[in-house]
mmCIF file of the N, C-alpha and C atoms, coordinates in Angstrom:
data_MODEL
# 
_entry.id   MODEL 
# 
loop_
_atom_site.group_PDB 
_atom_site.id 
_atom_site.type_symbol 
_atom_site.label_atom_id 
_atom_site.label_alt_id 
_atom_site.label_comp_id 
_atom_site.label_asym_id 
_atom_site.label_entity_id 
_atom_site.label_seq_id 
_atom_site.pdbx_PDB_ins_code 
_atom_site.Cartn_x 
_atom_site.Cartn_y 
_atom_site.Cartn_z 
_atom_site.occupancy 
_atom_site.B_iso_or_equiv 
_atom_site.pdbx_formal_charge 
_atom_site.auth_seq_id 
_atom_site.auth_comp_id 
_atom_site.auth_asym_id 
_atom_site.auth_atom_id 
_atom_site.pdbx_PDB_model_num 
ATOM 1   N N  . MET A 1 1  ? 117.499 113.731 91.626  1.00 0.00 ? 1  MET A N  1 
ATOM 2   C CA . MET A 1 1  ? 118.561 113.050 91.488  1.00 0.00 ? 1  MET A CA 1 
ATOM 3   C C  . MET A 1 1  ? 120.040 113.660 91.646  1.00 0.00 ? 1  MET A C  1 
ATOM 4   N N  . SER A 1 2  ? 119.831 114.978 92.737  1.00 0.00 ? 2  SER A N  1 
ATOM 5   C CA . SER A 1 2  ? 121.137 115.415 93.430  1.00 0.00 ? 2  SER A CA 1 
ATOM 6   C C  . SER A 1 2  ? 121.296 114.131 94.721  1.00 0.00 ? 2  SER A C  1 
ATOM 7   N N  . ASP A 1 3  ? 120.660 113.069 94.964  1.00 0.00 ? 3  ASP A N  1 
ATOM 8   C CA . ASP A 1 3  ? 121.099 112.949 96.174  1.00 0.00 ? 3  ASP A CA 1 
ATOM 9   C C  . ASP A 1 3  ? 121.422 111.422 95.221  1.00 0.00 ? 3  ASP A C  1 
ATOM 10  N N  . GLU A 1 4  ? 123.254 111.335 94.823  1.00 0.00 ? 4  GLU A N  1 
ATOM 11  C CA . GLU A 1 4  ? 123.968 110.435 94.074  1.00 0.00 ? 4  GLU A CA 1 
ATOM 12  C C  . GLU A 1 4  ? 123.874 108.367 94.463  1.00 0.00 ? 4  GLU A C  1 
ATOM 13  N N  . PRO A 1 5  ? 123.256 108.717 95.875  1.00 0.00 ? 5  PRO A N  1 
ATOM 14  C CA . PRO A 1 5  ? 123.043 106.937 96.058  1.00 0.00 ? 5  PRO A CA 1 
ATOM 15  C C  . PRO A 1 5  ? 121.152 106.596 95.261  1.00 0.00 ? 5  PRO A C  1 
ATOM 16  N N  . ARG A 1 6  ? 120.830 107.450 95.303  1.00 0.00 ? 6  ARG A N  1 
ATOM 17  C CA . ARG A 1 6  ? 119.273 107.182 95.474  1.00 0.00 ? 6  ARG A CA 1 
ATOM 18  C C  . ARG A 1 6  ? 119.377 107.842 93.830  1.00 0.00 ? 6  ARG A C  1 
ATOM 19  N N  . ALA A 1 7  ? 120.098 108.613 93.629  1.00 0.00 ? 7  ALA A N  1 
ATOM 20  C CA . ALA A 1 7  ? 119.904 107.932 91.621  1.00 0.00 ? 7  ALA A CA 1 
ATOM 21  C C  . ALA A 1 7  ? 120.489 107.020 91.266  1.00 0.00 ? 7  ALA A C  1 
ATOM 22  N N  . GLU A 1 8  ? 121.570 106.694 91.674  1.00 0.00 ? 8  GLU A N  1 
ATOM 23  C CA . GLU A 1 8  ? 122.750 105.280 91.622  1.00 0.00 ? 8  GLU A CA 1 
ATOM 24  C C  . GLU A 1 8  ? 120.813 104.062 91.865  1.00 0.00 ? 8  GLU A C  1 
ATOM 25  N N  . ARG A 1 9  ? 120.281 104.051 92.801  1.00 0.00 ? 9  ARG A N  1 
ATOM 26  C CA . ARG A 1 9  ? 119.524 103.504 92.892  1.00 0.00 ? 9  ARG A CA 1 
ATOM 27  C C  . ARG A 1 9  ? 118.231 103.296 91.275  1.00 0.00 ? 9  ARG A C  1 
ATOM 28  N N  . LEU A 1 10 ? 117.625 104.568 91.285  1.00 0.00 ? 10 LEU A N  1 
ATOM 29  C CA . LEU A 1 10 ? 116.602 104.986 90.378  1.00 0.00 ? 10 LEU A CA 1 
ATOM 30  C C  . LEU A 1 10 ? 116.991 103.649 89.049  1.00 0.00 ? 10 LEU A C  1 
ATOM 31  N N  . LEU A 1 11 ? 118.420 104.673 88.996  1.00 0.00 ? 11 LEU A N  1 
ATOM 32  C CA . LEU A 1 11 ? 118.783 104.386 87.374  1.00 0.00 ? 11 LEU A CA 1 
ATOM 33  C C  . LEU A 1 11 ? 119.126 102.401 87.634  1.00 0.00 ? 11 LEU A C  1 
ATOM 34  N N  . GLY A 1 12 ? 119.597 102.268 88.624  1.00 0.00 ? 12 GLY A N  1 
ATOM 35  C CA . GLY A 1 12 ? 119.751 100.414 88.342  1.00 0.00 ? 12 GLY A CA 1 
ATOM 36  C C  . GLY A 1 12 ? 118.090 99.596  88.612  1.00 0.00 ? 12 GLY A C  1 
ATOM 37  N N  . MET A 1 13 ? 117.262 100.457 89.160  1.00 0.00 ? 13 MET A N  1 
ATOM 38  C CA . MET A 1 13 ? 116.054 99.499  89.275  1.00 0.00 ? 13 MET A CA 1 
ATOM 39  C C  . MET A 1 13 ? 115.610 100.044 87.820  1.00 0.00 ? 13 MET A C  1 
ATOM 40  N N  . THR A 1 14 ? 115.917 100.532 87.227  1.00 0.00 ? 14 THR A N  1 
ATOM 41  C CA . THR A 1 14 ? 114.996 101.107 86.050  1.00 0.00 ? 14 THR A CA 1 
ATOM 42  C C  . THR A 1 14 ? 115.889 100.732 84.294  1.00 0.00 ? 14 THR A C  1 
ATOM 43  N N  . GLY A 1 15 ? 116.740 100.566 84.931  1.00 0.00 ? 15 GLY A N  1 
ATOM 44  C CA . GLY A 1 15 ? 117.611 99.521  83.897  1.00 0.00 ? 15 GLY A CA 1 
ATOM 45  C C  . GLY A 1 15 ? 117.783 101.158 82.988  1.00 0.00 ? 15 GLY A C  1 
ATOM 46  N N  . LEU A 1 16 ? 117.949 102.570 83.485  1.00 0.00 ? 16 LEU A N  1 
ATOM 47  C CA . LEU A 1 16 ? 118.506 103.277 82.048  1.00 0.00 ? 16 LEU A CA 1 
ATOM 48  C C  . LEU A 1 16 ? 119.487 103.902 82.579  1.00 0.00 ? 16 LEU A C  1 
ATOM 49  N N  . ASP A 1 17 ? 120.421 104.686 81.976  1.00 0.00 ? 17 ASP A N  1 
ATOM 50  C CA . ASP A 1 17 ? 121.463 104.977 82.000  1.00 0.00 ? 17 ASP A CA 1 
ATOM 51  C C  . ASP A 1 17 ? 121.247 106.791 81.807  1.00 0.00 ? 17 ASP A C  1 
ATOM 52  N N  . PRO A 1 18 ? 121.788 107.858 82.331  1.00 0.00 ? 18 PRO A N  1 
ATOM 53  C CA . PRO A 1 18 ? 121.236 109.348 82.689  1.00 0.00 ? 18 PRO A CA 1 
ATOM 54  C C  . PRO A 1 18 ? 120.543 110.027 81.292  1.00 0.00 ? 18 PRO A C  1 
ATOM 55  N N  . ASP A 1 19 ? 121.436 109.563 79.923  1.00 0.00 ? 19 ASP A N  1 
ATOM 56  C CA . ASP A 1 19 ? 120.745 109.897 79.193  1.00 0.00 ? 19 ASP A CA 1 
ATOM 57  C C  . ASP A 1 19 ? 119.559 109.531 78.383  1.00 0.00 ? 19 ASP A C  1 
ATOM 58  N N  . GLY A 1 20 ? 119.990 107.957 78.811  1.00 0.00 ? 20 GLY A N  1 
ATOM 59  C CA . GLY A 1 20 ? 118.476 107.554 78.114  1.00 0.00 ? 20 GLY A CA 1 
ATOM 60  C C  . GLY A 1 20 ? 116.923 107.901 79.457  1.00 0.00 ? 20 GLY A C  1 
ATOM 61  N N  . LEU A 1 21 ? 117.448 108.225 80.553  1.00 0.00 ? 21 LEU A N  1 
ATOM 62  C CA . LEU A 1 21 ? 116.419 108.946 81.108  1.00 0.00 ? 21 LEU A CA 1 
ATOM 63  C C  . LEU A 1 21 ? 116.122 110.150 80.923  1.00 0.00 ? 21 LEU A C  1 
ATOM 64  N N  . ARG A 1 22 ? 116.596 110.859 80.508  1.00 0.00 ? 22 ARG A N  1 
ATOM 65  C CA . ARG A 1 22 ? 116.534 112.083 80.261  1.00 0.00 ? 22 ARG A CA 1 
ATOM 66  C C  . ARG A 1 22 ? 115.582 112.643 79.164  1.00 0.00 ? 22 ARG A C  1 
ATOM 67  N N  . ALA A 1 23 ? 115.856 111.261 78.496  1.00 0.00 ? 23 ALA A N  1 
ATOM 68  C CA . ALA A 1 23 ? 115.517 111.250 76.640  1.00 0.00 ? 23 ALA A CA 1 
ATOM 69  C C  . ALA A 1 23 ? 114.182 110.748 76.941  1.00 0.00 ? 23 ALA A C  1 
ATOM 70  N N  . SER A 1 24 ? 113.827 109.692 77.868  1.00 0.00 ? 24 SER A N  1 
ATOM 71  C CA . SER A 1 24 ? 112.555 108.814 78.054  1.00 0.00 ? 24 SER A CA 1 
ATOM 72  C C  . SER A 1 24 ? 111.907 109.799 79.292  1.00 0.00 ? 24 SER A C  1 
ATOM 73  N N  . LEU A 1 25 ? 111.849 111.431 79.214  1.00 0.00 ? 25 LEU A N  1 
ATOM 74  C CA . LEU A 1 25 ? 111.318 111.795 80.817  1.00 0.00 ? 25 LEU A CA 1 
ATOM 75  C C  . LEU A 1 25 ? 109.959 112.015 80.043  1.00 0.00 ? 25 LEU A C  1 
ATOM 76  N N  . GLY A 1 26 ? 109.581 111.968 79.112  1.00 0.00 ? 26 GLY A N  1 
ATOM 77  C CA . GLY A 1 26 ? 107.881 112.720 79.156  1.00 0.00 ? 26 GLY A CA 1 
ATOM 78  C C  . GLY A 1 26 ? 107.131 110.836 78.685  1.00 0.00 ? 26 GLY A C  1 
ATOM 79  N N  . GLU A 1 27 ? 107.843 110.187 78.351  1.00 0.00 ? 27 GLU A N  1 
ATOM 80  C CA . GLU A 1 27 ? 107.010 108.520 78.160  1.00 0.00 ? 27 GLU A CA 1 
ATOM 81  C C  . GLU A 1 27 ? 106.437 108.268 79.620  1.00 0.00 ? 27 GLU A C  1 
ATOM 82  N N  . ARG A 1 28 ? 105.222 108.277 79.280  1.00 0.00 ? 28 ARG A N  1 
ATOM 83  C CA . ARG A 1 28 ? 104.323 107.447 80.760  1.00 0.00 ? 28 ARG A CA 1 
ATOM 84  C C  . ARG A 1 28 ? 104.754 105.986 81.925  1.00 0.00 ? 28 ARG A C  1 
ATOM 85  N N  . ALA A 1 29 ? 105.521 105.182 80.471  1.00 0.00 ? 29 ALA A N  1 
ATOM 86  C CA . ALA A 1 29 ? 106.632 104.327 81.073  1.00 0.00 ? 29 ALA A CA 1 
ATOM 87  C C  . ALA A 1 29 ? 107.763 104.853 82.025  1.00 0.00 ? 29 ALA A C  1 
ATOM 88  N N  . THR A 1 30 ? 108.252 105.791 81.933  1.00 0.00 ? 30 THR A N  1 
ATOM 89  C CA . THR A 1 30 ? 109.419 106.463 82.239  1.00 0.00 ? 30 THR A CA 1 
ATOM 90  C C  . THR A 1 30 ? 108.793 106.873 83.393  1.00 0.00 ? 30 THR A C  1 
ATOM 91  N N  . LEU A 1 31 ? 107.400 107.794 83.932  1.00 0.00 ? 31 LEU A N  1 
ATOM 92  C CA . LEU A 1 31 ? 106.842 108.224 85.115  1.00 0.00 ? 31 LEU A CA 1 
ATOM 93  C C  . LEU A 1 31 ? 106.519 107.272 85.518  1.00 0.00 ? 31 LEU A C  1 
ATOM 94  N N  . ALA A 1 32 ? 105.921 106.512 85.699  1.00 0.00 ? 32 ALA A N  1 
ATOM 95  C CA . ALA A 1 32 ? 105.360 105.667 86.038  1.00 0.00 ? 32 ALA A CA 1 
ATOM 96  C C  . ALA A 1 32 ? 106.841 104.419 86.996  1.00 0.00 ? 32 ALA A C  1 
ATOM 97  N N  . ALA A 1 33 ? 107.714 104.384 86.427  1.00 0.00 ? 33 ALA A N  1 
ATOM 98  C CA . ALA A 1 33 ? 109.028 103.210 87.043  1.00 0.00 ? 33 ALA A CA 1 
ATOM 99  C C  . ALA A 1 33 ? 109.371 104.710 87.805  1.00 0.00 ? 33 ALA A C  1 
ATOM 100 N N  . ILE A 1 34 ? 109.361 106.328 87.223  1.00 0.00 ? 34 ILE A N  1 
ATOM 101 C CA . ILE A 1 34 ? 109.741 107.098 88.724  1.00 0.00 ? 34 ILE A CA 1 
ATOM 102 C C  . ILE A 1 34 ? 109.482 107.055 90.054  1.00 0.00 ? 34 ILE A C  1 
ATOM 103 N N  . LEU A 1 35 ? 107.706 107.298 89.341  1.00 0.00 ? 35 LEU A N  1 
ATOM 104 C CA . LEU A 1 35 ? 107.588 107.182 90.655  1.00 0.00 ? 35 LEU A CA 1 
ATOM 105 C C  . LEU A 1 35 ? 107.179 106.228 91.310  1.00 0.00 ? 35 LEU A C  1 
ATOM 106 N N  . SER A 1 36 ? 107.006 105.072 90.540  1.00 0.00 ? 36 SER A N  1 
ATOM 107 C CA . SER A 1 36 ? 106.528 103.782 91.450  1.00 0.00 ? 36 SER A CA 1 
ATOM 108 C C  . SER A 1 36 ? 108.233 103.447 92.274  1.00 0.00 ? 36 SER A C  1 
ATOM 109 N N  . PHE A 1 37 ? 109.500 103.488 91.504  1.00 0.00 ? 37 PHE A N  1 
ATOM 110 C CA . PHE A 1 37 ? 110.737 103.724 93.100  1.00 0.00 ? 37 PHE A CA 1 
ATOM 111 C C  . PHE A 1 37 ? 110.294 104.750 93.774  1.00 0.00 ? 37 PHE A C  1 
ATOM 112 N N  . LEU A 1 38 ? 110.005 105.738 93.966  1.00 0.00 ? 38 LEU A N  1 
ATOM 113 C CA . LEU A 1 38 ? 109.316 106.474 94.723  1.00 0.00 ? 38 LEU A CA 1 
ATOM 114 C C  . LEU A 1 38 ? 108.692 106.525 95.826  1.00 0.00 ? 38 LEU A C  1 
ATOM 115 N N  . ALA A 1 39 ? 107.595 105.892 95.550  1.00 0.00 ? 39 ALA A N  1 
ATOM 116 C CA . ALA A 1 39 ? 106.350 104.828 96.341  1.00 0.00 ? 39 ALA A CA 1 
ATOM 117 C C  . ALA A 1 39 ? 107.130 103.769 97.064  1.00 0.00 ? 39 ALA A C  1 
ATOM 118 N N  . ALA A 1 40 ? 107.620 103.397 96.763  1.00 0.00 ? 40 ALA A N  1 
ATOM 119 C CA . ALA A 1 40 ? 108.219 101.659 97.064  1.00 0.00 ? 40 ALA A CA 1 
ATOM 120 C C  . ALA A 1 40 ? 109.506 102.295 97.864  1.00 0.00 ? 40 ALA A C  1 
ATOM 121 N N  . HIS A 1 41 ? 109.797 103.135 97.948  1.00 0.00 ? 41 HIS A N  1 
ATOM 122 C CA . HIS A 1 41 ? 110.847 104.132 99.038  1.00 0.00 ? 41 HIS A CA 1 
ATOM 123 C C  . HIS A 1 41 ? 110.568 104.732 100.067 1.00 0.00 ? 41 HIS A C  1 
ATOM 124 N N  . GLU A 1 42 ? 109.554 105.081 101.178 1.00 0.00 ? 42 GLU A N  1 
ATOM 125 C CA . GLU A 1 42 ? 109.188 106.267 101.518 1.00 0.00 ? 42 GLU A CA 1 
ATOM 126 C C  . GLU A 1 42 ? 110.716 106.766 102.155 1.00 0.00 ? 42 GLU A C  1 
ATOM 127 N N  . ASN A 1 43 ? 111.083 106.571 101.668 1.00 0.00 ? 43 ASN A N  1 
ATOM 128 C CA . ASN A 1 43 ? 112.299 108.058 102.602 1.00 0.00 ? 43 ASN A CA 1 
ATOM 129 C C  . ASN A 1 43 ? 112.614 109.022 101.335 1.00 0.00 ? 43 ASN A C  1 
ATOM 130 N N  . ASP A 1 44 ? 112.561 108.249 100.358 1.00 0.00 ? 44 ASP A N  1 
ATOM 131 C CA . ASP A 1 44 ? 113.103 109.110 98.788  1.00 0.00 ? 44 ASP A CA 1 
ATOM 132 C C  . ASP A 1 44 ? 112.029 110.194 98.124  1.00 0.00 ? 44 ASP A C  1 
ATOM 133 N N  . LEU A 1 45 ? 110.776 109.302 98.433  1.00 0.00 ? 45 LEU A N  1 
ATOM 134 C CA . LEU A 1 45 ? 109.309 110.111 98.450  1.00 0.00 ? 45 LEU A CA 1 
ATOM 135 C C  . LEU A 1 45 ? 109.128 111.092 99.084  1.00 0.00 ? 45 LEU A C  1 
ATOM 136 N N  . VAL A 1 46 ? 108.973 110.836 100.344 1.00 0.00 ? 46 VAL A N  1 
ATOM 137 C CA . VAL A 1 46 ? 109.265 112.192 101.183 1.00 0.00 ? 46 VAL A CA 1 
ATOM 138 C C  . VAL A 1 46 ? 110.550 113.338 100.888 1.00 0.00 ? 46 VAL A C  1 
ATOM 139 N N  . ALA A 1 47 ? 111.200 112.876 100.597 1.00 0.00 ? 47 ALA A N  1 
ATOM 140 C CA . ALA A 1 47 ? 112.871 113.917 99.617  1.00 0.00 ? 47 ALA A CA 1 
ATOM 141 C C  . ALA A 1 47 ? 111.886 114.561 98.666  1.00 0.00 ? 47 ALA A C  1 
ATOM 142 N N  . CYS A 1 48 ? 111.672 113.681 98.353  1.00 0.00 ? 48 CYS A N  1 
ATOM 143 C CA . CYS A 1 48 ? 111.449 114.523 96.667  1.00 0.00 ? 48 CYS A CA 1 
ATOM 144 C C  . CYS A 1 48 ? 109.522 115.486 97.111  1.00 0.00 ? 48 CYS A C  1 
ATOM 145 N N  . ALA A 1 49 ? 109.140 114.870 97.587  1.00 0.00 ? 49 ALA A N  1 
ATOM 146 C CA . ALA A 1 49 ? 107.778 115.401 97.819  1.00 0.00 ? 49 ALA A CA 1 
ATOM 147 C C  . ALA A 1 49 ? 108.307 117.351 98.246  1.00 0.00 ? 49 ALA A C  1 
ATOM 148 N N  . GLU A 1 50 ? 109.340 116.630 99.321  1.00 0.00 ? 50 GLU A N  1 
ATOM 149 C CA . GLU A 1 50 ? 109.556 117.942 100.061 1.00 0.00 ? 50 GLU A CA 1 
ATOM 150 C C  . GLU A 1 50 ? 110.162 118.750 99.043  1.00 0.00 ? 50 GLU A C  1 
ATOM 151 N N  . ALA A 1 51 ? 110.798 118.319 98.427  1.00 0.00 ? 51 ALA A N  1 
ATOM 152 C CA . ALA A 1 51 ? 111.044 118.716 97.112  1.00 0.00 ? 51 ALA A CA 1 
ATOM 153 C C  . ALA A 1 51 ? 110.659 119.296 96.247  1.00 0.00 ? 51 ALA A C  1 
ATOM 154 N N  . LEU A 1 52 ? 110.069 118.994 96.075  1.00 0.00 ? 52 LEU A N  1 
ATOM 155 C CA . LEU A 1 52 ? 108.353 119.315 94.666  1.00 0.00 ? 52 LEU A CA 1 
ATOM 156 C C  . LEU A 1 52 ? 107.893 120.435 96.060  1.00 0.00 ? 52 LEU A C  1 
ATOM 157 N N  . ASP A 1 53 ? 107.278 120.396 97.204  1.00 0.00 ? 53 ASP A N  1 
ATOM 158 C CA . ASP A 1 53 ? 106.794 121.138 97.722  1.00 0.00 ? 53 ASP A CA 1 
ATOM 159 C C  . ASP A 1 53 ? 105.611 120.963 97.755  1.00 0.00 ? 53 ASP A C  1 
ATOM 160 N N  . ILE A 1 54 ? 105.185 119.172 97.355  1.00 0.00 ? 54 ILE A N  1 
ATOM 161 C CA . ILE A 1 54 ? 103.832 118.426 97.546  1.00 0.00 ? 54 ILE A CA 1 
ATOM 162 C C  . ILE A 1 54 ? 103.693 118.113 98.528  1.00 0.00 ? 54 ILE A C  1 
ATOM 163 N N  . PRO A 1 55 ? 102.323 116.872 98.884  1.00 0.00 ? 55 PRO A N  1 
ATOM 164 C CA . PRO A 1 55 ? 102.621 115.996 99.945  1.00 0.00 ? 55 PRO A CA 1 
ATOM 165 C C  . PRO A 1 55 ? 102.658 114.895 99.296  1.00 0.00 ? 55 PRO A C  1 
ATOM 166 N N  . PRO A 1 56 ? 103.735 113.637 99.874  1.00 0.00 ? 56 PRO A N  1 
ATOM 167 C CA . PRO A 1 56 ? 103.891 112.492 99.287  1.00 0.00 ? 56 PRO A CA 1 
ATOM 168 C C  . PRO A 1 56 ? 102.832 112.079 98.768  1.00 0.00 ? 56 PRO A C  1 
ATOM 169 N N  . GLU A 1 57 ? 101.791 112.076 99.429  1.00 0.00 ? 57 GLU A N  1 
ATOM 170 C CA . GLU A 1 57 ? 100.328 110.872 98.856  1.00 0.00 ? 57 GLU A CA 1 
ATOM 171 C C  . GLU A 1 57 ? 100.102 111.156 97.534  1.00 0.00 ? 57 GLU A C  1 
ATOM 172 N N  . THR A 1 58 ? 100.277 112.551 97.518  1.00 0.00 ? 58 THR A N  1 
ATOM 173 C CA . THR A 1 58 ? 100.327 113.347 95.438  1.00 0.00 ? 58 THR A CA 1 
ATOM 174 C C  . THR A 1 58 ? 100.890 112.292 94.508  1.00 0.00 ? 58 THR A C  1 
ATOM 175 N N  . LEU A 1 59 ? 102.316 111.782 95.162  1.00 0.00 ? 59 LEU A N  1 
ATOM 176 C CA . LEU A 1 59 ? 103.426 111.649 94.246  1.00 0.00 ? 59 LEU A CA 1 
ATOM 177 C C  . LEU A 1 59 ? 102.739 109.580 94.164  1.00 0.00 ? 59 LEU A C  1 
ATOM 178 N N  . ALA A 1 60 ? 102.538 109.129 95.116  1.00 0.00 ? 60 ALA A N  1 
ATOM 179 C CA . ALA A 1 60 ? 102.412 108.302 95.212  1.00 0.00 ? 60 ALA A CA 1 
ATOM 180 C C  . ALA A 1 60 ? 100.272 107.698 94.660  1.00 0.00 ? 60 ALA A C  1 
ATOM 181 N N  . ALA A 1 61 ? 99.827  108.697 94.379  1.00 0.00 ? 61 ALA A N  1 
ATOM 182 C CA . ALA A 1 61 ? 98.437  108.703 93.951  1.00 0.00 ? 61 ALA A CA 1 
ATOM 183 C C  . ALA A 1 61 ? 98.669  108.488 92.942  1.00 0.00 ? 61 ALA A C  1 
ATOM 184 N N  . ALA A 1 62 ? 100.128 109.288 91.800  1.00 0.00 ? 62 ALA A N  1 
ATOM 185 C CA . ALA A 1 62 ? 100.346 109.600 90.687  1.00 0.00 ? 62 ALA A CA 1 
ATOM 186 C C  . ALA A 1 62 ? 100.368 108.211 90.203  1.00 0.00 ? 62 ALA A C  1 
ATOM 187 N N  . ALA A 1 63 ? 101.839 107.951 90.961  1.00 0.00 ? 63 ALA A N  1 
ATOM 188 C CA . ALA A 1 63 ? 102.457 106.627 90.356  1.00 0.00 ? 63 ALA A CA 1 
ATOM 189 C C  . ALA A 1 63 ? 101.495 105.256 90.899  1.00 0.00 ? 63 ALA A C  1 
ATOM 190 N N  . HIS A 1 64 ? 100.287 104.892 90.989  1.00 0.00 ? 64 HIS A N  1 
ATOM 191 C CA . HIS A 1 64 ? 99.196  103.877 91.207  1.00 0.00 ? 64 HIS A CA 1 
ATOM 192 C C  . HIS A 1 64 ? 98.688  104.502 89.797  1.00 0.00 ? 64 HIS A C  1 
ATOM 193 N N  . ARG A 1 65 ? 97.990  105.837 89.962  1.00 0.00 ? 65 ARG A N  1 
ATOM 194 C CA . ARG A 1 65 ? 97.638  105.902 87.894  1.00 0.00 ? 65 ARG A CA 1 
ATOM 195 C C  . ARG A 1 65 ? 98.104  105.641 86.992  1.00 0.00 ? 65 ARG A C  1 
ATOM 196 N N  . LEU A 1 66 ? 99.470  106.323 86.718  1.00 0.00 ? 66 LEU A N  1 
ATOM 197 C CA . LEU A 1 66 ? 100.505 106.115 85.962  1.00 0.00 ? 66 LEU A CA 1 
ATOM 198 C C  . LEU A 1 66 ? 100.675 104.396 86.009  1.00 0.00 ? 66 LEU A C  1 
ATOM 199 N N  . GLU A 1 67 ? 100.184 103.618 86.439  1.00 0.00 ? 67 GLU A N  1 
ATOM 200 C CA . GLU A 1 67 ? 100.242 102.509 86.310  1.00 0.00 ? 67 GLU A CA 1 
ATOM 201 C C  . GLU A 1 67 ? 99.226  101.363 85.746  1.00 0.00 ? 67 GLU A C  1 
ATOM 202 N N  . GLY A 1 68 ? 97.957  102.141 85.574  1.00 0.00 ? 68 GLY A N  1 
ATOM 203 C CA . GLY A 1 68 ? 96.831  102.331 85.042  1.00 0.00 ? 68 GLY A CA 1 
ATOM 204 C C  . GLY A 1 68 ? 96.027  101.573 86.176  1.00 0.00 ? 68 GLY A C  1 
ATOM 205 N N  . HIS A 1 69 ? 95.778  102.187 87.559  1.00 0.00 ? 69 HIS A N  1 
ATOM 206 C CA . HIS A 1 69 ? 95.141  101.784 88.254  1.00 0.00 ? 69 HIS A CA 1 
ATOM 207 C C  . HIS A 1 69 ? 93.959  102.380 88.522  1.00 0.00 ? 69 HIS A C  1 
ATOM 208 N N  . GLU A 1 70 ? 92.919  102.644 89.123  1.00 0.00 ? 70 GLU A N  1 
ATOM 209 C CA . GLU A 1 70 ? 91.742  103.300 89.194  1.00 0.00 ? 70 GLU A CA 1 
ATOM 210 C C  . GLU A 1 70 ? 91.895  103.354 90.773  1.00 0.00 ? 70 GLU A C  1 
ATOM 211 N N  . ARG A 1 71 ? 92.156  104.892 90.934  1.00 0.00 ? 71 ARG A N  1 
ATOM 212 C CA . ARG A 1 71 ? 92.002  105.483 92.647  1.00 0.00 ? 71 ARG A CA 1 
ATOM 213 C C  . ARG A 1 71 ? 90.904  104.784 93.806  1.00 0.00 ? 71 ARG A C  1 
ATOM 214 N N  . ILE A 1 72 ? 91.818  104.144 94.594  1.00 0.00 ? 72 ILE A N  1 
ATOM 215 C CA . ILE A 1 72 ? 90.075  103.006 94.826  1.00 0.00 ? 72 ILE A CA 1 
ATOM 216 C C  . ILE A 1 72 ? 90.542  103.787 97.064  1.00 0.00 ? 72 ILE A C  1 
ATOM 217 N N  . ASP A 1 73 ? 89.201  105.151 97.155  1.00 0.00 ? 73 ASP A N  1 
ATOM 218 C CA . ASP A 1 73 ? 89.361  104.958 98.484  1.00 0.00 ? 73 ASP A CA 1 
ATOM 219 C C  . ASP A 1 73 ? 88.810  104.014 98.984  1.00 0.00 ? 73 ASP A C  1 
ATOM 220 N N  . PRO A 1 74 ? 89.245  104.779 101.078 1.00 0.00 ? 74 PRO A N  1 
ATOM 221 C CA . PRO A 1 74 ? 89.010  103.485 101.592 1.00 0.00 ? 74 PRO A CA 1 
ATOM 222 C C  . PRO A 1 74 ? 87.747  103.580 102.156 1.00 0.00 ? 74 PRO A C  1 
# 
């Protein structure tokens, strides 16, 4: 959220305001929306993964699971 343009896109796509986002961070739907947003924007996904020091694939897989999809191995 420190990147203002990214934060504005996230809030715009989720329909949340900053207070609503903070209040709903523990909710599955909010987490799914945030991770889906990141997974749909590779640059944002990579930047977030780097900030968290985890592989981007981990975030993408979490988004997939939170959306109710089972993991599909290639």
